N, C-alpha and C positions, 0 to 999 in steps of 0.2 A: 705246731711248736716250731719255733725258729731254731737255727743252729746255735745262736748265742744263748737262748734260754735253756736249751738242752745242755750246753756246756756249763752254764751256771748251776743247774741242778746236779750235774755230775760232780762238779767241784764241791758243792755243799754236802753231797752224799759221801764223797771221799773224806771230807773233813770230819763228818760225824763218825764214820767207821774208824778212821785213824784215831780219833779221840777215845772212842770206846775201847779199841785194842790197846791203846796206851794205858788206859785205866784198869782194864780187866784182863788183858792178854787175849791171845787167839783162842785159848781154851774157853774163856768167858764168852767169846763171840759164838763159838760152836755150841756151847751150852744154851745160850740165849736163842739161837736159831732152832735148836732141838725143842726147847720149851714152846716156841711159837708153833712149830710143826705139830707137836703133840696136842696143843690146845685146840687145834682145828681138826683133829682126827675124830671119827665117829665110830661108835660101837653099835652094831645092829642086834637088837634083841628080838628074836622071832619066837612066836608061839604058834599053836595051831590056828588061832583066830586073829592074831594081830602082829604087827611089826612096829617097833619103836626105834628111833635113832637117838642115841645118847652120846653126848660129848664124852670122850674118854677122860678128859680132865675133870668131869663131874662125878666120876665113880670113886667111892671111898673103898669099898671092899665087896667081895662076893663070898657067899657060903652055900654049901650044898647039903641037902638031906634027901636021901633016897632018889637021886637023879633030879631033884627039884632044886634049881639054882635060884637064889635070891640075890639080887643086885641092889646094893645100897648106894644111893646117889645123893647129890646135893639137892635134888628136886623130888625125892621120894624113892620108893622101892619098886622093882620090877621082878617078875618071875618068869622062868623059862625051864625047859627040860634040857638036860645035857650032862656033860662030864666036866669036872673042874679042870682036869688036865688039858682039855681042848681050849677052855677059856684062858688058861695060863699060857698056852702056846701063842695065842693071838695077842695077849696083853702084856707079856713079859718085855717086849721091846719098849713099852710105855711106862716101865717102872713098877710093874706088879710083881709080887713075890709071894710065895706060899708061906703062911705063918702058922698054919695048923693043917692037919690032914684034910679038913673039910672047909678051908678058908684061904683066900688070897686077898692081899691088901695092896693098895697103891702107896708106894714109898713117899710120894709127894703129899699124901694126906696125913702122914704121921706127924704128930706134934712132939711126942716123947714116948720113951719106953721105960717102964718101971716094973722091975721084977719080970713077971710073966704076962704083963698087960701092955697093950699098945694103946696109947691115948691118941685119938685122931683130932684133927683141927676143929671138928664140929663138936668135940667133947665126948664122943662115943668112946667106950672102952671095950676092946676085944681081947680075947685070950690069945697068947702066943705059946705054942708048944715048945718045950725045951729042945726038941729035935731040930727046930728051925731057928732057934734063938741066935746062934753065932752068925749065920748068913744074913739074917735080918739086921742085926746090930751092925755088922760090917757094911752092908749096903746102905743102911740109913746114915751111917757116919760119912760115907762118901757123898751123899746127896746134900748134906748140910754144910759142906765146905764152901 
């Protein structure tokens, strides 16, 4: 790459970024970059006999019954042994929140909230416990701005 072509690319890139910031602000740029980073993060689902890599952006929600975690994704379901609190610790930076004692949900996958039900973008309906309703509604409102 020659110096002039690098300079031209730098100028074009600066123009693109300036236009984006002018239209969406610096917070919009930060949000877009975080979405890009999150879209490329992987979740490792380990069982005794297998290991699966799942894009975090593909996960809708997780629920647990007797230490058996079921992970509902865009491409199917996965099962593993563990605790929901450990899963929440690793996934909360990516917009996951507890919606019931036995369930966490991705805020980015919520289409709407109606009474005690969360309707996901794939049409699935999951129950939201009253205990978690205020925090879910508050966080969901922030993500849709």
